[in-house]
C-alpha positions as CSV (number, residue, x, y, z in Angstrom):
1,M,10.7,15.4,-40.3
2,D,9.2,16.4,-43.7
3,I,6.6,19.0,-42.5
4,G,5.4,19.6,-46.1
5,K,4.6,15.9,-46.5
6,I,2.9,15.8,-43.1
7,K,0.7,18.9,-43.9
8,A,-0.3,17.4,-47.3
9,L,-1.4,14.1,-45.8
10,I,-3.4,15.8,-43.1
11,E,-4.9,18.3,-45.6
12,K,-6.1,15.3,-47.6
13,Q,-8.3,14.2,-44.7
14,S,-10.0,17.6,-44.2
15,D,-13.4,16.4,-45.4
16,L,-13.3,13.4,-43.1
17,I,-12.2,15.5,-40.2
18,V,-15.0,18.1,-40.6
19,K,-17.7,15.5,-41.2
20,T,-16.7,13.6,-38.1
21,E,-16.7,16.8,-35.9
22,R,-20.1,17.7,-37.1
23,D,-21.5,14.2,-36.8
24,L,-20.2,13.7,-33.2
25,W,-21.4,17.2,-32.2
26,A,-24.9,15.9,-32.9
27,I,-24.7,12.8,-30.7
28,P,-23.2,14.0,-27.3
29,E,-23.2,11.4,-24.5
30,V,-21.6,11.5,-21.1
31,G,-19.0,9.2,-19.5
32,Y,-19.5,5.4,-19.7
33,R,-22.7,6.1,-21.8
34,E,-21.0,7.0,-25.1
35,F,-22.6,4.2,-27.0
36,K,-23.4,6.0,-30.3
37,T,-20.1,7.8,-30.3
38,D,-18.2,4.6,-29.6
39,A,-20.0,2.8,-32.4
40,Y,-19.4,5.7,-34.8
41,M,-15.7,5.8,-34.1
42,K,-15.3,2.0,-34.3
43,A,-17.0,1.8,-37.6
44,A,-14.8,4.7,-38.9
45,F,-11.6,3.1,-37.8
46,R,-12.5,-0.3,-39.2
47,K,-13.4,1.3,-42.5
48,L,-9.8,2.6,-42.6
49,G,-8.6,-1.0,-42.1
50,Y,-7.7,-0.9,-38.4
51,E,-8.0,-4.0,-36.2
52,L,-9.5,-2.8,-32.8
53,T,-9.2,-4.0,-29.3
54,E,-12.4,-3.1,-27.6
55,A,-12.7,-2.3,-23.9
56,E,-14.7,-5.2,-22.4
57,G,-18.1,-4.2,-21.1
58,I,-17.6,-0.5,-21.5
59,T,-17.0,2.1,-24.2
60,G,-13.6,2.8,-25.7
61,F,-11.0,0.9,-27.8
62,F,-7.5,1.1,-29.1
63,T,-5.5,0.0,-32.1
64,V,-1.8,-0.4,-32.9
65,L,0.1,0.5,-36.0
66,D,3.5,-1.2,-36.2
67,T,6.1,0.4,-38.4
68,G,7.9,-2.9,-38.7
69,R,11.0,-1.5,-37.1
70,P,11.9,-1.9,-33.4
71,G,11.3,1.0,-31.2
72,P,9.1,2.4,-28.4
73,T,5.3,2.7,-28.4
74,V,3.8,6.2,-28.6
75,L,0.2,6.6,-27.5
76,A,-2.1,9.3,-29.0
77,L,-5.5,9.6,-27.4
78,A,-8.9,11.2,-27.7
79,E,-11.8,11.3,-25.3
80,L,-15.4,10.2,-26.2
81,D,-17.5,11.9,-23.6
82,A,-19.6,15.0,-23.4
83,L,-21.1,16.8,-20.4
84,Y,-24.3,18.4,-19.3
85,C,-25.3,22.0,-20.0
86,A,-29.1,22.5,-19.9
87,D,-28.7,26.1,-21.3
88,H,-26.8,25.2,-24.4
89,P,-29.0,25.8,-27.5
90,E,-27.5,22.8,-29.3
91,R,-27.7,20.3,-26.4
92,D,-29.4,17.0,-26.8
93,K,-32.9,18.0,-25.8
94,K,-33.6,14.6,-24.1
95,T,-30.5,14.4,-22.0
96,N,-29.1,17.9,-21.9
97,A,-25.7,16.5,-23.0
98,V,-23.5,18.7,-25.2
99,H,-19.8,18.6,-26.3
100,A,-19.1,21.8,-24.5
101,C,-15.5,20.8,-23.8
102,G,-14.6,19.8,-27.4
103,H,-13.9,16.1,-26.9
104,H,-15.7,15.4,-30.2
105,A,-13.1,17.5,-31.9
106,Q,-10.4,15.4,-30.4
107,C,-12.1,12.4,-31.9
108,A,-12.3,14.0,-35.3
109,A,-8.6,14.9,-35.2
110,L,-7.5,11.5,-34.1
111,L,-9.6,9.9,-36.9
112,G,-7.9,12.3,-39.4
113,L,-4.5,11.2,-38.0
114,A,-5.5,7.5,-38.3
115,A,-6.5,8.1,-42.0
116,A,-3.3,9.9,-42.7
117,L,-1.2,7.1,-41.2
118,K,-2.9,4.7,-43.7
119,E,-1.7,6.7,-46.7
120,P,1.2,5.2,-48.7
121,G,4.6,6.1,-47.2
122,A,3.0,7.7,-44.1
123,T,5.3,5.8,-41.7
124,D,8.4,5.6,-43.9
125,G,11.5,6.3,-41.8
126,L,9.7,5.8,-38.5
127,S,10.6,3.1,-35.9
128,G,8.4,1.6,-33.2
129,R,4.6,1.4,-32.7
130,I,1.8,4.0,-32.8
131,K,-1.1,3.3,-30.5
132,L,-4.3,5.2,-31.1
133,C,-6.9,5.1,-28.4
134,L,-10.4,6.4,-27.7
135,V,-11.1,6.6,-24.0
136,P,-14.4,7.1,-22.1
137,A,-15.4,9.2,-19.1
138,E,-12.9,12.0,-18.7
139,E,-15.4,14.4,-17.3
140,G,-15.8,13.6,-13.6
141,I,-19.6,13.8,-13.4
142,E,-22.5,11.5,-12.3
143,I,-20.6,10.2,-9.3
144,E,-23.6,8.1,-8.1
145,Y,-23.9,6.4,-11.5
146,R,-20.2,5.5,-11.6
147,M,-20.3,4.3,-8.1
148,G,-23.0,1.9,-9.2
149,L,-20.9,0.6,-12.1
150,I,-18.1,0.0,-9.6
151,K,-20.4,-1.8,-7.2
152,E,-21.6,-4.0,-10.1
153,G,-18.0,-4.9,-11.0
154,K,-18.2,-3.3,-14.5
155,I,-15.4,-0.8,-13.7
156,S,-12.8,-0.3,-11.0
157,F,-12.4,3.5,-11.5
158,A,-14.7,6.3,-12.2
159,S,-12.3,7.8,-14.8
160,G,-11.6,6.3,-18.2
161,K,-7.9,6.5,-18.4
162,Q,-7.5,5.2,-14.9
163,E,-9.7,2.3,-15.9
164,F,-7.6,1.6,-19.0
165,L,-4.5,1.7,-16.9
166,A,-6.0,-0.8,-14.4
167,R,-7.0,-3.2,-17.2
168,G,-3.4,-3.2,-18.6
169,Y,-4.4,-1.5,-21.9
170,F,-1.4,0.9,-21.5
171,D,1.2,-1.6,-20.2
172,D,3.2,-1.3,-23.5
173,V,3.1,2.5,-23.7
174,D,6.4,4.5,-23.5
175,L,5.2,8.0,-24.2
176,A,1.8,9.6,-24.6
177,F,0.1,12.8,-25.7
178,M,-3.3,14.1,-26.6
179,V,-4.4,17.4,-28.2
180,H,-7.3,19.2,-26.6
181,V,-9.2,22.2,-28.1
182,G,-8.3,25.6,-26.6
183,T,-10.4,28.7,-26.6
184,I,-9.8,31.6,-28.9
185,D,-11.3,34.2,-26.6
186,G,-8.6,36.7,-25.6
187,T,-5.9,34.9,-27.6
188,P,-3.7,37.0,-29.8
189,E,-4.2,36.7,-33.6
190,G,-2.2,34.0,-35.3
191,K,-1.8,31.6,-32.4
192,L,-2.4,27.9,-33.2
193,F,-1.3,26.0,-30.1
194,R,-1.2,26.4,-26.4
195,K,0.2,24.4,-23.5
196,Y,0.1,24.9,-19.7
197,K,2.5,24.0,-16.9
198,G,0.2,21.4,-15.4
199,Y,-3.1,20.7,-13.7
200,N,-4.6,19.9,-10.3
201,G,-5.2,16.4,-9.0
202,V,-8.7,15.6,-7.7
203,I,-10.6,13.5,-5.2
204,R,-14.4,13.2,-5.9
205,K,-16.7,13.2,-3.0
206,K,-20.2,12.3,-2.1
207,V,-21.6,13.2,1.3
208,V,-24.9,11.9,2.8
209,I,-26.1,13.9,5.8
210,R,-28.9,12.3,7.8
211,G,-31.2,13.9,10.3
212,K,-34.8,13.2,11.2
213,A,-38.1,14.0,9.5
214,A,-40.9,15.9,11.2
215,H,-43.7,18.3,10.2
216,A,-41.9,21.5,9.2
217,G,-44.7,23.7,10.4
218,D,-46.3,21.9,13.3
219,C,-43.4,20.3,15.1
220,P,-40.0,21.1,13.6
221,H,-38.6,20.7,17.1
222,L,-39.1,17.0,16.8
223,G,-37.0,16.8,13.6
224,I,-33.3,17.1,12.9
225,N,-32.6,19.3,9.9
226,A,-30.1,17.7,7.6
227,L,-30.3,20.7,5.1
228,N,-29.2,23.0,7.9
229,A,-26.3,20.7,8.6
230,A,-25.3,20.6,5.0
231,T,-25.3,24.3,4.5
232,L,-23.3,24.7,7.7
233,A,-20.9,22.0,6.3
234,I,-20.4,24.1,3.1
235,Q,-19.8,27.2,5.2
236,A,-17.3,25.3,7.5
237,V,-15.3,24.4,4.4
238,N,-15.5,27.9,3.1
239,N,-14.0,29.1,6.4
240,L,-10.9,27.0,5.7
241,R,-10.2,28.6,2.4
242,E,-7.9,31.4,3.7
243,T,-5.8,28.7,5.4
244,F,-5.0,26.8,2.2
245,P,-1.5,27.8,0.8
246,E,-2.0,29.6,-2.5
247,A,0.7,27.4,-4.1
248,D,-1.4,24.3,-3.5
249,F,-4.3,25.6,-5.7
250,I,-6.9,24.1,-3.5
251,R,-10.5,24.0,-4.9
252,F,-13.7,22.8,-3.4
253,H,-17.0,23.3,-5.3
254,P,-20.0,21.4,-3.9
255,I,-23.5,21.0,-5.3
256,I,-26.5,19.7,-3.4
257,T,-28.1,16.9,-5.4
258,K,-30.8,16.1,-2.8
259,G,-32.1,18.8,-0.5
260,G,-35.0,16.9,1.2
261,D,-38.1,15.0,0.3
262,A,-41.0,17.5,0.8
263,V,-41.2,21.2,1.5
264,N,-43.4,20.7,4.5
265,A,-41.1,18.1,6.1
266,V,-37.9,18.7,8.0
267,P,-35.2,17.4,5.5
268,A,-34.1,14.0,6.8
269,E,-31.5,13.3,4.2
270,V,-29.4,15.7,2.1
271,I,-26.7,14.7,-0.4
272,L,-23.8,16.7,-1.5
273,E,-21.3,16.1,-4.3
274,S,-18.0,17.9,-4.8
275,Y,-14.4,17.7,-5.9
276,V,-11.4,18.5,-3.8
277,R,-8.5,19.6,-6.1
278,A,-4.9,20.4,-5.4
279,A,-1.6,20.8,-7.2
280,S,0.2,17.9,-5.5
281,T,-0.8,14.5,-4.1
282,H,0.4,15.5,-0.6
283,A,-1.6,18.8,-0.7
284,L,-4.7,16.9,-2.0
285,D,-4.6,14.4,0.9
286,R,-4.0,17.1,3.5
287,A,-6.8,19.3,2.2
288,N,-9.2,16.4,1.8
289,R,-8.7,15.3,5.5
290,R,-9.4,18.9,6.7
291,I,-12.5,19.2,4.5
292,N,-13.8,15.8,5.7
293,R,-13.3,17.0,9.3
294,A,-15.2,20.2,8.7
295,I,-18.1,18.4,7.1
296,A,-18.3,15.9,9.9
297,A,-18.1,18.5,12.6
298,A,-20.9,20.6,11.0
299,A,-23.1,17.6,10.8
300,A,-22.4,16.6,14.3
301,S,-23.1,20.0,15.7
302,N,-26.6,19.8,14.2
303,G,-27.3,16.4,15.6
304,C,-26.9,14.7,12.3
305,T,-24.7,11.8,11.0
306,A,-22.6,12.0,7.9
307,R,-21.5,9.4,5.5
308,I,-18.5,10.6,3.4
309,V,-17.5,8.7,0.3
310,D,-14.2,9.6,-1.4
311,I,-13.6,8.4,-4.9
312,A,-10.1,8.4,-6.4
313,G,-9.8,11.1,-9.1
314,S,-7.0,12.0,-11.3
315,E,-3.4,12.6,-10.3
316,P,-1.9,16.0,-10.5
317,F,-0.5,16.4,-14.0
318,K,2.9,18.1,-14.8
319,E,3.9,18.3,-18.4
320,D,7.0,16.3,-19.2
321,E,9.8,18.7,-19.9
322,M,11.7,16.7,-22.5
323,L,8.6,15.9,-24.4
324,T,7.7,19.6,-24.2
325,V,11.0,20.4,-26.0
326,V,9.9,18.2,-28.9
327,Y,6.5,19.8,-28.9
328,N,8.0,23.3,-29.1
329,A,10.2,22.3,-32.0
330,V,7.2,20.7,-33.8
331,C,5.0,23.8,-33.3
332,E,7.8,26.0,-34.7
333,A,8.1,23.7,-37.8
334,I,4.3,24.0,-38.3
335,G,3.8,27.7,-37.9
336,G,6.9,29.4,-36.6
337,K,7.8,30.5,-33.1
338,E,4.9,33.0,-33.0
339,C,2.2,30.3,-33.5
340,V,2.4,29.2,-29.8
341,D,0.4,31.0,-27.1
342,D,2.9,30.0,-24.4
343,K,1.3,29.3,-21.0
344,T,4.0,27.0,-19.7
345,D,4.4,29.2,-16.6
346,V,0.6,28.9,-15.8
347,W,-0.7,26.2,-13.5
348,E,-4.3,25.2,-14.3
349,A,-6.6,24.5,-11.3
350,C,-8.8,22.2,-13.4
351,S,-8.0,18.5,-13.6
352,T,-7.5,15.8,-16.2
353,D,-6.9,12.1,-16.0
354,M,-3.9,12.6,-18.3
355,G,-2.3,13.1,-14.9
356,D,-2.7,9.4,-14.3
357,L,-0.7,8.6,-17.5
358,A,1.9,11.2,-16.7
359,V,2.9,9.5,-13.4
360,N,3.6,6.3,-15.3
361,F,5.3,7.5,-18.5
362,P,6.1,10.8,-20.2
363,A,3.0,12.7,-21.3
364,I,1.9,16.1,-22.5
365,H,-1.5,17.7,-23.1
366,P,-1.3,20.7,-25.5
367,Y,-4.2,22.5,-27.2
368,S,-5.2,23.4,-30.7
369,I,-6.7,26.9,-30.4
370,G,-10.1,27.3,-32.1
371,A,-13.0,27.0,-29.7
372,A,-15.3,30.0,-29.0
373,G,-17.3,30.6,-25.8
374,A,-16.8,29.5,-22.3
375,E,-15.6,25.9,-21.6
376,H,-18.5,23.9,-20.2
377,G,-20.8,26.9,-21.0
378,M,-23.9,27.6,-23.0
379,D,-22.0,29.4,-25.8
380,Y,-19.3,26.9,-26.5
381,R,-18.7,25.9,-30.1
382,I,-16.0,25.3,-32.7
383,P,-16.5,27.9,-35.5
384,D,-13.9,26.4,-37.9
385,P,-13.5,22.7,-37.4
386,K,-11.3,22.3,-40.5
387,K,-8.7,24.5,-39.0
388,T,-9.0,23.6,-35.3
389,C,-9.3,19.8,-35.7
390,G,-6.9,19.8,-38.7
391,N,-4.2,21.6,-36.7
392,A,-4.7,19.1,-33.9
393,A,-4.2,16.2,-36.3
394,L,-1.2,18.0,-37.8
395,L,0.4,18.4,-34.4
396,E,-0.2,14.8,-33.5
397,Y,1.2,13.4,-36.8
398,A,4.2,15.8,-36.6
399,M,4.9,14.8,-32.9
400,I,4.8,11.1,-33.9
401,C,7.2,11.7,-36.8
402,S,9.6,13.7,-34.7
403,L,9.6,11.2,-31.9
404,L,10.0,8.0,-34.1
405,E,12.3,9.2,-36.9
406,N,16.0,8.4,-36.9
407,G,15.5,5.1,-35.1
408,A,13.2,6.8,-32.6
409,A,16.1,8.6,-31.1
410,K,14.1,11.3,-29.4
411,A,11.5,8.9,-28.0
412,N,14.2,6.6,-26.7
413,L,16.0,9.5,-25.0
414,I,12.9,10.8,-23.3
415,K,12.0,7.2,-22.2
416,Q,15.4,6.6,-20.7
417,N,15.4,9.9,-18.7
418,F,11.9,9.6,-17.3
419,K,11.4,8.7,-13.6
420,P,7.9,7.4,-12.9
421,V,6.2,8.3,-9.7
422,F,5.3,4.6,-9.0
423,P,7.6,1.6,-9.6
424,T,5.0,-0.1,-11.7
425,I,1.5,0.6,-13.1
426,Q,0.2,-2.0,-10.6
427,D,1.6,0.0,-7.7
428,Y,-0.1,3.1,-9.1
429,V,-3.4,1.1,-9.3
430,A,-3.0,0.0,-5.7
431,F,-2.4,3.6,-4.6
432,K,-5.4,4.9,-6.4
433,K,-7.6,2.3,-4.9
434,S,-6.4,3.3,-1.4
435,Q,-7.7,6.8,-2.1
436,T,-11.3,5.5,-2.3
437,A,-13.1,5.3,1.1
438,D,-16.6,5.0,2.3
439,R,-17.1,5.8,6.0
440,E,-19.6,6.9,8.6
441,A,-17.9,10.0,9.8
442,V,-20.2,10.9,12.7
443,K,-21.6,8.8,15.5
444,Q,-24.3,10.3,17.7
445,N,-24.0,8.5,21.1
446,P,-27.0,7.6,23.3
447,D,-25.6,9.9,26.1
448,G,-25.7,12.9,23.8
449,S,-22.0,13.0,23.1
450,V,-20.7,12.9,19.6
451,T,-17.8,10.9,18.1
452,I,-16.2,12.1,14.9
453,L,-14.5,9.1,13.2
């Protein structure tokens, strides 16, 4: 691996990388709505001479660069979507969307990589295929909207990487990675990259609690208060927290998206949305069942019914150990051993749909350090996009070279030693679909008894 050549080719793309980061920062859009971002990136890739395969009916695309020599396929990704933060000063004033998680920086880095790979001699000595992909909808927000897309048949999954897997877009992939943007706050000086041990899996949840409306002042005794039931349901789950094993990293963080119809009427319908997160698939299933039971019991005790909708979220993500060895060596070649803020003993309780790739083929998800402020917060920004995005592109290019040089020896070895969680991607898709359920969890019987289903 000629690190000097790699650095020179990425440095040559600095203006393009910085312009892209700034341009995309100005047009944030949330998942499955990234129409301007998608169009921008497609135009930029086509300008570089790439032929694209567009995701049918939704945002996102991929392209393949073949070295002309046989070998495995390495996938490098970036995410298109933003999220909502109404307090961010640089949000889209109409939608409140903002790139407060740095996905736009991923896109800028991947475009820089794509441009570097088109330079003369950029893939000399490499074997196999390089797949570059822009995926939608990593942030698990707007559950109602995505449920609507599923009902309309436009998507099968709420998450973009899951959807791409289900469509067969990654059937040819042997290894995968993406480089996120990491925060600089509290990070020792001189650190360029960071990587964690892994991330929680998640099930997304919508709960509709139904009671009975009545005049809230004159005759509340004739109503059944769904908001009281909802607040009790939240407390019931809170009472379970101390019983969750700490090693499972269980998280439950609900919001109320509908609290009633009028302040002078007993709330007849209340809607909650939440995630259930855990560090393993088994722990996730076990915690989700207990949480559903607590919600149903709380609703039943108040005379309400409860409809619980579970939507398959991402799988728990554990970084591939052999691919991590390559990552460590590449980081050292770029900036020395001291350039890595090593967090490989830290489990992150957040979630990413990179976990859905990692159960099917080797994958890692490192960070290029350079974001300031709180992730998903009002002060999030990237002060030095040239350095932050440039380092991400540099890491991506160096990873590809290290994996695919010498007849793709490292990539082949990692591929041969990987044991997927599921026999095939189709088996994975079937399992994820089995996690999705829509059930009436409470039946109020005519004799006054209650059935929790």
